[in-house]
N, C-alpha and C positions, 0 to 999 in steps of 0.2 A: 648616604653610605651607612651611617650609624643605624638608621631604621632598617636597612637591608640586613645588616649584621645581626640585629636583634631578632628579626624575623627568622633568619636561618638558625639561630641558636634555639629559638623556641620550637621550631620545627624538629630540629635534631633531638631536643629533649623529649618532645612528645613521641617521636618515633622510637626512642630508647625505651620509654615507658610502655608503649604498645608491644614492642618486641619482648621485653622482660615479662609482661603479663601473659603474652601468648605462650612463651616458653614454660611459664609456671603452670598454665592450664594444661599443656600437653604432658608435663611431668606428672601432674595430679591424676589425669585420666589414665596414663600408663600404669600408675600405681594401683588405681582402681581395677584395671584390667588384670594385672598380675596377681592380685590378691582376691579376685572375685570368688573363688571356690570356698574361701573362708566364710563368706556371708550368704552364699546361695541357699535358699530355703529348700531343704531336701524333701519336704512333704509334697512339693509340686514338681512332677517329673514329666508331665505331658500337658497338652493344651486343652484337653476336654474335661477339665475338672468342673465341679459344680459348687454352689454356695456351701453345701454341707462340708466340703473339703477345706474351705478357708475359715469357717467359723471358729474351729479350735485354734487356729493361728491368731485370730483376732482376740480370742479369750486369753491367750498367753500375754498379749500386750496389756491387758487389764491389771496384771500383776506388777507392772513396771510403772512407777509413779510419774515417769516422764511422759507417759502417753495417756491421753484422755479419749475414751471410746464412747461415742454417743450414737444412739439410734435416731436417725434424722427422718425416718418415715418407713413406709412399707410399699412393696411392689403391688401390682394388680392382684397377685395371688397371695398377698399378705406375707411375703418373705421380708425379713427386716433388712433395711438398707442402713449401713453403719458408716460413720465418719470417724477417722482417727486423727486427733490433733496432737502435735508435738512442737515444742519450741515456744518462745515468748517474745519474739522480736517484733519490731515495728513493721516489717515488710511481710504482708500476708500473701501466701501462695496456696491456691486451691488446685488439687490434682484429682482427676476422676478417670476411671478406666471402665471398660466393658459396658458403655452405654449401648453398644451392640453386643449381644450375648455370645457371638462366635468370634470375638476379637479379644483374646485373653493375654497376648504377649506382655503388655505392660502391667497387667495385674500380677503376673508372676514376678516381674521386676520390682514392683512396689513392696512385696513381701521380702525380697532380697534387701531392699533399702531399709526396711524395718530392722532386719537383723544387723545391718551395718550400723544403724543408729544405736542399737542396744549393746553392741559388743565393744569392749575396750580394746584399744590397740593403737596402731600407728597413725590413725586419723583423728585421734582425740582432740588435738588442738583445733583442727578445722571444724569438727562436729560441735565443739563448744562455740566457735564463732557462728556457725550456721544457726544453732538454736538460740543464740543471743540476738542475731540480726534478723531472723525470720520466724514466722509462725506458719507451720505447714499443716494443711488440712487435706487428708487423703480420703477419697471415696473409692475403695478398690473395685467394687462391683455394683454399678448403678442399675444394671438390668439382670437381676438374678433369675427371673423367669425365662428370659431369653437364653441365659447360660444353661439352665436346666435342659433346654431342648437343643442346645448348640445352634441357635438361629440368631439372625440379625435383629429381628423385631421383638417387641415385648409380647406379653400374653394377649393384648388387644390387637395384635398384628400391626402395631404402629411403630414406625421408625422414629425413635426418640430424637434423633438428630434432624428430624424435619417437623418437630413438634414445639419449637420455641415460641411460636406465635399463638397457636390455639391452646396449647398446654392441656391436652385432653388426657394425658397419662399421669398417674401419680408420680412416676419417676421424673417426668419433665418438671412438674411443680416443685419437686425436691431440689433439682439442680438450679432452677431459677431462684428459688427461695434462698439457697446458700449463697449464690452470687449477690443477691440483693441485700442480704443481711450481713454477710461477712465483708462485702466490698473488697475482695482480694485485689492486690496490685497486679498479680500475675496468675494466669490459669494455664494448666497443662491439660489439653484435651487429647486423650490417649486412645489410639485406634489400631486396627490391623487393616491392611489393604490387600488386594489381589497379588499373588506371587508373580503375576504375568506383567506387571508394570516394568517398563524398561527405563533406564536413565537416558533420557533423550532418545535419539535414533541410534542406539547402540545395543549390543547383545547383553549388556550388563543389567542384571536385575536391580530394581530399586529396593534395596534391602531396608533402608529407612528413608522416609520422605517427610518433609516439613512443609508447613504453610503458616504464613502470617496472614490470617484471614482478613478480607476486606470488610469494612463496616458500612459501605455504601456502594451504589451502582457505579460511581465514578472511580472507585478504588483509590480514594484519596489516602494520604499518609499524614496522620497527626502524631503527636508524641507517643500516644498509647500504642499505635500500630508500629511506629518506628522502633520502639523497644522490642517488639516481637521480632522484627527483622534483625536487630543487633544481637539478641540472644541466640537466634538461629544461626547466624554467621559463626559465632563462637562454638556452638555445638557441632556444626558441620565440620569445622576445622579439627575438632577432637575426633570425630568419627572417621575422618579420612585416614587416620593412622591404622584403623582396623578393617575398614572396607573401602579401600581407595577406589574412587570412581563409582561407588555404590550408593550414593545419596542423591535423592531426587527432590523435586519441589513441585507441589501441586499448583495448578493454575488457580488464580485468585478471583475468578468470577464471583460476584456477590450472590449469595444464596439467602434470601430473606427469611426462610424458615429454619435455617440451621443455627444451632446453639453457638458454634464457634464464631460465626459472623456477628450474631447478636451480642454475645458477651464482649467482643471487641467494641461494639457500638455502645454497650452499657458502661464502658470505662475500664475494663480489665484487660491488660495486655495478654493476648491469647496466643499460645503456641500449640499448634496441632502437630502431633507426631503420629505417623502411620508406619506400622511394621509390615514389610512386604515379604520377600523370599530371599533365601540364601542357599547356595548349593549344599545338598546332603544335610539339610536341617529341617526335615518335615515337621518336627514338633516345636520348632522355633526356639530352641534352647540357646543357640548362639545369639539369635536376635533378641531374646530376653536379656542376655548379658549386655548387648549394645544399648538397650533401653535403660538399664541400670546405670551405665556409664554416662549416657547422654543426659538423663534427668539429673543425676548428681552434679555433673559439670554445669548444667544450667542453673541449678540451685547455688552452686559456688559463685557463678557470675552475678546472681541476684544479691547474694549476701555481701559480696565485696564490691558490688557495683562495677565490676570489671567490664561489663557489657558496654559501658559508656564510651569505651575506647574503640568500639567496633564501628566500621563504616557500613551503613545500611545499603550502599551501592553493591557491596559484595553479595548481598542476598540474591540479587538477580543473576549472579553468575552461576548459581546452582542450577543444573539442567532440569528442565521440566519433565515430569512423568509423561511417558508416552505408552502406547499400546502396540509395541513391535515384537512381542514375545508370544510364542506358543509353548505349551509344555513339551511337545515333540514336533520337530519339523523334519519331514522326509523330503529331501531334495532330489529332483531329476529321476523320479521313478517312471517306468514305462508301463502303460496300461493299454489294453486293446479296446478300441471303440470302432464299431462298424467294420471289424476285420482289419483295421489299420492301427499301428502303434502311435501312441500320443505320449509326450513327455509332460509330467505334471509334478507339482509339489503338493504335499499334504500337511496342513496345519491341524494338529491334534491337541485337544485340551481334555484334562481329566477333572471330573467334578466329584466332590465327596458326597456320599449318601449316608445319612445317619443310620446306624444299626442299633436295634434294641432301644435302650433309653439314652442314646446319643453319647454313650461313653466311648464308643468306637465307631468305625465307619468302613464302608466299602467305596467303590468308585463306579461311576458310569461315564465313560468317555465318549466323545463325539469327534467326528471330522468337522471342524469349525470353518475351515476354508480349504480351497482346492483350486489348483491351476498354477499361475505364475506367482509365487510368493517370494521372489528374489529380493524384495525390499524388507523382508521380515527375518527374524531369528528364532531359534529354538533353544529353550533351556537345555534340552537334549536334541542333538541333531544327528541325522543319518544321511550320508551321501549314497543314494541309491542309483548312481550312474551305472548303467549296464545291467540293472536288475529289473525284472518284470514283476509287477504286482498281480496277484491272483487270489481267489478265495482259498481259505484253508479247507482241509478235508473234514467231512462230517463222519463221525464214527458210526458204523453200521448198527450198533446196539441202541435201543431206545430205553431211556431210564424211567423207572417208575417214580423216582424222587431224587432230589439233589443229594441226599445221603448216599445213594448208590455209587457216587463218584469214588468213594473210598475203596471200591473193589479194583480200581484201575491204577496202573502205573502211569500217571499223567506225564511225568517227565519224559518217559520213553515215547509216549504218544506224540507229545509236542515236538520232539526231535524228528518225528516222521511227518510233521506237518498237519497232524490232527488237532484242530482248534475248537471243535464244536461237537456237542451231543444234542440230541433231541429228547425232550421230555414227553412221556406218554400222557401225563396228567398236568393240568394247569398248576402253576406255582404262584404263590402270593409274594414271594421274595423277588427283589430286583437285583440284588448283589449276593455274592457268596465268597468264601475265603479261597477256594481253589481257583487257580488261574486257568479257567476254561469257560467257553461261551456256551450257554444253554439256550435252546430255542423252545419256546412254548409250542404246544401242539399245532396251533394255527399260524405260526410265523413262517413266512416264506423262507426257504432254505438258502438259496443262492440269489443274491441281488448285486447290482453294480455298486462299485465304490463311489460314493458321492457325499456331499455335505449333509450333515445331520445324521449320518449313519454311525453306528458303533464301529470303531476301527479294529476289526478282526480279519486278518488276512495273512498271506505269506509273501515274501520277496524271494525270487529265484534268479539265479544266473544259469540260463538254459534249464537243464533238469536238476541242477544242484540247489538245494535249499540253503538260503543264507539267513534270513530273518523270519521269525514267527511272531506275529502280533496278536494279542488277545486283549480286548477291551482297552486298547491304547497303551498297553505295556508290552515289552518285547524281550525276545530271546535271540541272541546272536549265536546261531548254530555253529558257525565257523570257529569262533574263539571261546565259546562257552559263557560269555557274559550274559547274565540272567537278571533282567529287570522286570520280570513278571510280577504282578501283584494280585489284586482281587479279580474274581470273575464276575460275570454279568448274566442276568436272565433277561431274554428279549422275547 
């Protein structure tokens, strides 16, 4: 009886400690959320920045004695790769971002964190604890050549996250060298993922996804990997306040070429964070804020060892990422095939195309699936029940160049169902700013709607025009809702 009473008392005390710690975590993260604008780096306002944009921000850190800036190597094209060290504690943490050049959300958050560390205010007591208990090493942009082109791979066309074994890229050698020399206790591997990942089989976008990477084919769990799971459990609880139901988990198949899997194998507790999509956040500024909160909450758990109270079993309750989303899903449209009406769904995805020096972009959209898509969801959905899909009208004029579009009142033409012009001369461009579809001189004008085609068409109820689609973006003629964006040359 005494033994049973002792057990219950111990359990109750442990539960109280966990509840108190969790409450403190949520209070801390809510304070981070509410005060974020104080620390947000104002020089970074969109995701297509380049290394030249962050070098002045790194130079500012050199004037602060708390920060040590070191060039740890060069990229293929001789751009400097820099590491920023802050803190003098026994627990070492290595954080790197943009090993894929077109994945910049966490890079922006890192500079917000630098501002948070530099600015006196309500977090001073915790900052003192953080810098006493941890030493933080940040590599904000591991792949500056990829960032210059806004592309995943480096200048050798190598995916750095599949180069942990051959180490053919200088950037890969730098990352492994840092892990081997610093021997960090924890690593944060910071990425962006497709905006079309869903949280399980739901219409929710996976705004943030986590992974405690496996270190072997059997997906065993040792103390190093268990810490990953425990830290992720705490960060997930924090983020659920701000994106309820919006956190996913990557499947943990072992990838022997990947840095995350190998760094876990080499003895560093590895946390993979992937930034996905969030409604009306094309530049990922809200997602940047969530990275800021998640990373700082994770660092708090490391500095205080609060993660030790977390149950690793809760990690597996985070739903896995799935592929159940299209950018646009049109349900129950009627098309004519062989003179007979057929009811179909259309899954449309929009793909960015770099423009100029990749500081901006257009789109080239495609119909990625077609038929019965009742098990899928759309980030945007249109119920086309009772509507018939048909080609848009082609304007009778032939344009000598894309610039001639300025002569026309495109808004008026679109409301009449005119979606397309033909070019008299071939154009080397593939996208343009005006929301209109241009046909090259040799492109067939009218073709059936099917997979891999550019989604330009109209939806009608009888003779009444309801929706106009150009390059996967749409205008609701009935209520005036206009989500048209960039045009396309085909």
